[in-house]
TORFI-724403 format. One record per atom (N, C-alpha, C, O, CB): x, y, z. Coordinates in steps of 0.05 Angstrom, whole numbers, plus 5000, padded with zeros to 4 digits. Glycine has a CB too. Example, Ala and Ser with C-alpha at 12.3 -4.5 7.8 and 13.67 -1.06 7.14 Angstrom:
526448865156524649105156526449345156528549345169522649115181525749555142527349795143525850015157526850235161528249885114
REM end
This chain:
261772117440261372367425263872427414265672327427260472607441264672597386267072657373268372947383267073157383266472657341270972937392272373147410274273187395275473007382273273077439274873397394278173537383279873447402279173457426278673907381283173317391284273317421284773507435284873727425286373227423285173497460287173677483284073857489284374087496290873937466281473757488279073987496278273877516277673637515276574057477277974057545276673927563274174067569273974317565278273897586271773867580269673977584269174187608270374137629268173777585268174317607268074597622264674607621263174617602269974897604264374617644260374657642259874897630260475117641258474687675258674877608257975157593255275247600253975337581258075127560253775237624251875347632252075367661252575187677249775227622251575657666250675777695248275877703247276057690251975977701246975767726244675837735244376127740246376267738244075677757241776247748241676507755242576597781243476817787239376567751241876277803241976377822245876247828246676247852238976287842247076177814250676197813250976417804252876507817252375997794250176567789251176847779250777037796252077247798250076937756248276947812247477187831249377187861249877367877243777137839250276907862252576937889255076937878256776877894252576677913256176997852257777127840258577317840260977367839257577127828256677457840257377747816258677917833258878147825254477947801259677857856261978027870264877877868266878017873261178057904264977707863267277557849268477667825267677667802266477317842271277777837272677967818273277767799273477917780275278147830273777557791274777407770272377297753272677187731276477187781269877327766267277247744266977537727267177757737263677167762266677477701266477687684264877717665265377617643268277717676262077907672259477877659259178007633259878247633257377967675258177887606258178047587255877937569255277717559260978077575254578227569251578217554252478207520253778357504249278567564251578037519251677897483249577967466250377967443251477547481247978017466244878117462245378227426246478437419243878447491244278027410244378117385241878007372240677807379246978027372241278157354238478097337238178077308239478207292236578287343236777957304236977887260236278257261234778377277232577567235238478417235238078667230235578747222234578947232239678727212234478617207231578727205229778757230227378767227230078557185230578767250229378837277229279027284227279127295230078757295231779147278232679397281233179397317232779627324230279637267233679277334233779317368235279467368236779427349234579097389235979697382237879867394238979647417237979637439236480167406241179477409241379327442243579487452244279407475242378957444244979707442247479797462245079997476245680067499250979987444242780087469241480277481239880107506239080197528239580447459239679887498237479657521240279587538239879477560235579267502242179627533244579537549245579817576246279817599247479467521245179997556245380207578242880257598243680407616245880467565240280177602238380197609238079987627236580037647236780217591238979807626238979547643241079357633241679307610236279407642242179257658244679047655244878957678243179017695247479137647246878817684247578627705249278837721250678967706249278317694249678917749251879007752254978837751255778607757251279127773256079077740259379077727259178927703261078757703261978917748257678897681256678707662257878897636257279137638252978627665259378827614261078917600259478927574258478707573263578757601258679077552257378967522260178877508262278987506255579257500259178587499261578477477258678507452256278427452263578047485260278627436259478717405260078557379261678647362260778977400258978347376259478107354259978297325261878277309256277857350258478407325259078687288262378777298264378717286255879157285262078937325263979027325266578807328268678827315263579217343266278677341269678407349268578297325267078107325270078087386269278427300268678187278271378227264273178327278265678227254271978147234272578147214272578367196271278297176271677997209273778677193272978867178273378827152272178977136273979057185275478567142276778577112274678367101275278247080280378477109272878337111270378137093267778307091267478477110269377797112265978297075263978407073261778187086259578257094263878497045262677957086260677817099259677857136261277957151261777537094257677797142257377857164259277717192260577507193254877817164258677947214260777887234262077597238261677447257259677957258264077577215265777357214268177427245268877637255267377347177269177107252271077247274273977397271275877287260271577057292273977547277276677727280278477587281278077347285276977907302281777727278283777527274284677537307284077727322286377617249286077327314286977327344288077587363287877627387289277127342289477767340290678007351287978147360287478197384292678197328286078227335284478397347282578247371281878397389282778527325281778007374279777957391282077997418282078227427277977637385283877827430285477997445285478217457285278267481286878037436285778417431285878697449282778687447282078507463287579027435280978767438278778797447276678667478274778767489278078737423278078427483277878247505278878407525277478487544279377987504281278467520282378677549281078887556280578967579285078807546280379017532279379307532276479287545275579507551279379457500274979087550273178937571273978757596272578587608271678777556276478847601277178787626277978527634278478507659275378857640278378277616278378057618281577967621283478077609276777967598281677687641284977627637284377307632282077227633287477717670286377137626286176867633285176737655284176517651288076787633285176797669283776697705281476787700279876647712284976857740280376957686277176997693274876737677274876577658276277357678272976827700271076597688268576767674267076927685269676357716268576717653266776947638263976807633263476587624268177067605262277017641259376887627258477077611258677317613256876797647256976887589255477067567252877047570251876827573256077007537251177327571247977297576248177397552250277467542245977447601245177407536243577517529240877607532239777467549243777467519239577767522236877827526234477727509232077777510236878077524236177507488233677447463231877237470229977167456234877337433232877077506230976827506232076617485231276377485227876917497233776727471234476377453237976367449239176237431232476357408238776487463242576527463244176687440246476657433244076197459242676857431243277027404244277257424242777407437240177107378246177267425248577157409250577087430252877097424249877367388249576987460251376897475253376567470255676497475249876907498251276457458252176247442254676307426256776197433250176157425254576407414256376567388259076607408261076487401254676937374259076767431261376887436261776727457263776817468261477177439260876497471261376307486263776167468266176147474258776157492262276047444264075847419266876007414268975887413262175827383266876307410268776467399271576527421273876557416267076737390270176527448272176497475273776187469276276177472270076487510272776027463273475767472274775657439276375477437270275567486273875817415275975797395279375917399281475807393274575947372278876157411281476297429282076107451282776207472280876627443281775887448283275827477282275857497283075657511285275937483280875987510278876027537277175797537275375737521276876307537277975667561275675427569273775587594271475537599277575087584275475757604273875837628271076087620270976337623276475997651269175907608266576057596264075867597263875617593267076157564261976127607260275907608257376147601257676397603260475707644255276047594252476217585250576197611250476027629250676057555249376397608246776467634245076307615244476357592245476877643244376057635242075857632239475997627238976077650241775667656237276077611235376267609235676537601234076717603234476277629237476527594237676907593237077127604235177117620236777017578237977307602237377537618234777677618234377787596239177727612232577687638231177797641230678007664229377927683230177657637231578307663231278427686230078447701230978547722231378567686227478367700225078417721225678137740224478107762221278417703227577967732227477797743229677827769229477647785227577597725231477997775233678127786233178317801232878547793235378207770232778237834232878467837234378747844236778747848231878437845232879017845233979227836237779207838239479247821232479477854238079117866241479187870243379017861245478977874242279207896242678897836243878717817244078827788245278727769242378467817242479057791242079207766243779437767244779537788239279297762244179527738245579837740244779877714244079697698249179897746244980257709243680227693245580587681246580737697240180157703245580637657247080867650250080807636250580597624247481037677251781007640254381017623256080787640256180777665255981357623257180607621258980427634261780527647263080717638259680227613262680367672264880457673267580347659267680107653264880467696269180477654270880347635272280187659272980307679272780567615272779877656274179727667276979757667277579897648273579527659278979687680281979617681281879447664280179267662283279527706284579527646284879407622286079047632287878987649287279627602284278837616285278607627288378497614289478667600282978387623289578257617291778147604291477917594292977727598293878137617288477897575287877707564290477637549291977817544285477757551291177357541292677317513291077037502289876887516296477277517291377027481290776827465292876607459294176627439290076947443293176407474295376237472295575987452297575857445295576127497292775977443292475767424289275777411287275807426293275477440289075747379286875747377285975437367287175317349286375977362283575327380282575107385281275067348280275247334280475127414281574847343280274757318277374697317276674457315281574537311275174937317273274937326271675057310269175047311273375007347273675217285271175347262271875157238273775007238271675737251270175167217270975107190270675327168269175517171269574887182272175277147272175517123270275437097268875237102275675567109269875517077268375487060269975207042269175037026267875787047273175267056274275097039273474857039272774707021276675087041273574817067272874517085270574497077270474347058272974477118268774577082265874487066265174427043263174287039264374637066266874507022266474456999268274176993267674016976266974706982270774157012271173907014270173687017270873487004271973897023267873717043266673557055264773417031264373177033265373697080263873537013261773466992262673296982261173126974260873636973265473256979266672916973267072726990266572476990269172896964268272937009270072687039267272617054267572397064273072897071265572697058263072697079264472577107263572387120260172497068266772737110267672707139265872707158265072527174269372907146265073037153262873037177260273147164260073277142263873227205258073077184255673227184254573387191253573407213254673177187254273617167253573887169250473917183248973727178253674017138249574097196247074107214246974317202249174417200246874077247245274447194243974737193241274817215239574667224242674757160241675077221239775157245237075307239235275357255241375347263237275387205235675527200233075357201232975117205236375667178231175517197227975457194227675247175229075287154226275717185226575097175225374937152224575037122225374967100223274847163222975177128222775337102224475367086224475287063222375547103226875557102228775667094230975487078232475547060229575787114230575197094232574947086232074917063233674947044232274687099229474857061228274727026227574947016225374917006225374497022228375177014227875417001225575536987225175656967229375426988223775437010221175497003220875917011219076046999218775247026221976007023221676257031224476347021226576207024220876297062224376607008226976767006228376867026227276987045226576976994231776797022233176857049232377177055231477347040236776807046233177177082232977507090235377707079235077957081233177537125237577597067239777787060239877717025239777497012243077707080240077947018240378016979242777816974244777736986241678446966241477776945243877606931243977276944246177216954247077786940242277116944242576926958241576696944239276676935241676966980243276536944241276246937239076116954238876146979242976016934237575976941235275856972235975556972237075456953230775876967235375406997236275206995238775127015239375287033236775206970240174897013241674827039243874757015243974766990240274557066246074657042248774517032247174237029245774107045251774527055248474166992247373826995249073607025251073607038248673646958246473457021247173217044247573317068248973167082249573037038246573617081246673697105243773627116241873587102247473977105243873617143241573587161240473827169241974027168242073437185237573837178235874087186234674097212232274057214233674127167236174157233235274197260234974487272236374607289237074057277232974557259232574847268232674887297231474717311230074957259233875117310235475147333233475197352233975167376237575367332230975257344228675297369227974957377226974887398225275497356228774807358228274477374229574387400228874217416229374257355231274517399233974467422232874677451233674677475237774627404230774837436230274997468227474897471226174787453230375397471226374957502224774937516223975187524224475227547225274797531222675397509222175537535224575767528225075847505222575317567225975867553228175977552230975757556233175867555227976187572230775567560232275387566233275167555231874967557231575337579234875157546236674917529235074587543234874547567241174967539234274397523233474147533234674017541237074047538232574027524233373757558235573597573237673477553237773547529234073357590239373297565241573137545240473037522240973097498242872877558238272807536238072677514235872817508236572757485237872377514233972957505231473077486233873237467233673167443228573337505235673407471238473447453238573267437237373277416241173457466240273027446240972777423238972717414239572697390242172517430236372657415234072587403233772797382233472687360231872567422233773107381233073227361234473177335233573147312233273447368237073167347239473097322238872837313238572817289242873097333238472577330237872327321235472307303235172147284237572167342233572507313230972457296231372597261229972567241227972637316233972767265234572907242236172797220236672917199235573127250237372507227237972357215241072327230242372117230237372417186241872507240245072557255246072227260244472047266244772787292248272197258248972017271250772177292252572337287250171807253250072107316252272347338254272157343255172247364250972487373255771907335258071787339259872007320261872087332257971467330259772087298260272147284261472507282260172667295258372037273263672607268263972877272260873097264258973037249266672927251261173267272258873467267259773807266260673947285256673427290259173867236259274127241256074347234254474347216261874197222256374467255254274657248253274887238253375047256253874687257252175007216251875267200248575287208247075147222252675247163248275497195246375757199245975957180246975927158247175907220244676157184245176447173247676597170248476697149243976607188248676607191250976857190252976707214255076807219249677237202252076457227254776387244254176437275255776437294257576597235250676507276250176627303247976407318247776367343248776967300246476277298244576017314246375747313246175567329241175927295247775767295249875477285250975407314251175187323253175567258251975687328253175667355250875587378251375437397254675967363248975677375246775467391246175187395245975007411244675507384246075227370246674817365248974687381248774527399247874717328252074847366254374707388253274707415253174497429257274887390252574927422252074917456250374747470250174677493251075157467249174697451246074477465247974347468249074337490242874337447249574107436251073907424252873877457252773687472253074017390254374117459256474017483254874027515256173927533259674257483252874127521252274047547251173697546251073587567249874267559250473567522249873367517252673167516252572927516248273407494254873327517257673147516259473107492261472957489256972887522257973307474258773267447260173497435258873707438256373207431262173537425263473827413263173807379263573597366267473867423262574007371262573997347263574317335264274497350259773877338263374327305266174577302263474707287261574567279270374497279263675017285261075157273263375277244265775227242259275477300261875407228261575437197261375757200259275897196258575247179263475837206262376117211261676287182260476497188264876297229261876257163261976367150258276307140257076467126264576327137257176077148255675947140253175967115254075887094255275907160250776037114249576057088250276367074250776397050246276007092250376577091251276827082253576787063253676907042251977007104255376617071258376497044257776307027258376287004261276347056256576157040255975907021253675906998253475776976255275677040251976087011249776046993250076346967248676346947246376037016251476506971252276756954252176656928253776506918255076886960249576796914248676806884251676746865252176556849247177166877253276996875255777036856257976756860259576736841257577366865258076566880259576396886258776136868260375956862259276376915256776146863254575856857255375636867255975456851254275756826255575606887255775346907253375166894251275256884255175436945254374866896252174636892250574676921251474696944253574276887248174686911245374776931243374496929243174386908243375106916241774406952239274216938236874416957237174616971239273756948235074316951232074366957230674216971228274266975230574366939
REM end
């Protein structure tokens, strides 16, 4: 597969039993990264206060984002990321474990990608997600969160794992990257209205469609061969570089996580359709 230079593959998934045996390890830091489509109005922070893994902190992708744009939860600056992560008690030596309650890696996969983007490779996702009834009460806690001792996390480098609208528009001509869209087929083909106002329907010209649910089996990420086949069936050449895209950069990261488990690194288009598809920008679209 295609890998940007200087990237070391760390195993991106940890099992429930691995996590249970490391809950008391001080350098293992768990983060609840739960996020749902705004239309679902899920009170994720309240849910976190009612049920969480012992010692977990809440990573809010809306809070930890660029406040200078109207686009949803775009990546923050490295200074903001560093400050936010320190507040969660995290340092560079820590192994960060991301989990969520969606059963679909929303937004644990995005947070995994964000840590890697900001140079922290010791990050994994809880395979299967978090279902509180599957953990004994002794491993859970509820109520107000104890403020952790501040970490000394430092962003040493920003990895080339993100692309911008400019990159995507250039790629329409160069075709250096294959853009893979994680949205549902009906949205990809413009058969249904977009959930956000003021958006064109359709997809980025020449992009491929792998709806993110295809790489999941129930709550698990499919095995390496099945993941590869899902992309190959959609027409993707796995020996060539890949950009993942979606509605707003959350489920694109699920595709990138699945690809990574199959030994392939990819880039995420952070703005995704929320940016590319804006009617006001008038970018070329296909249906």
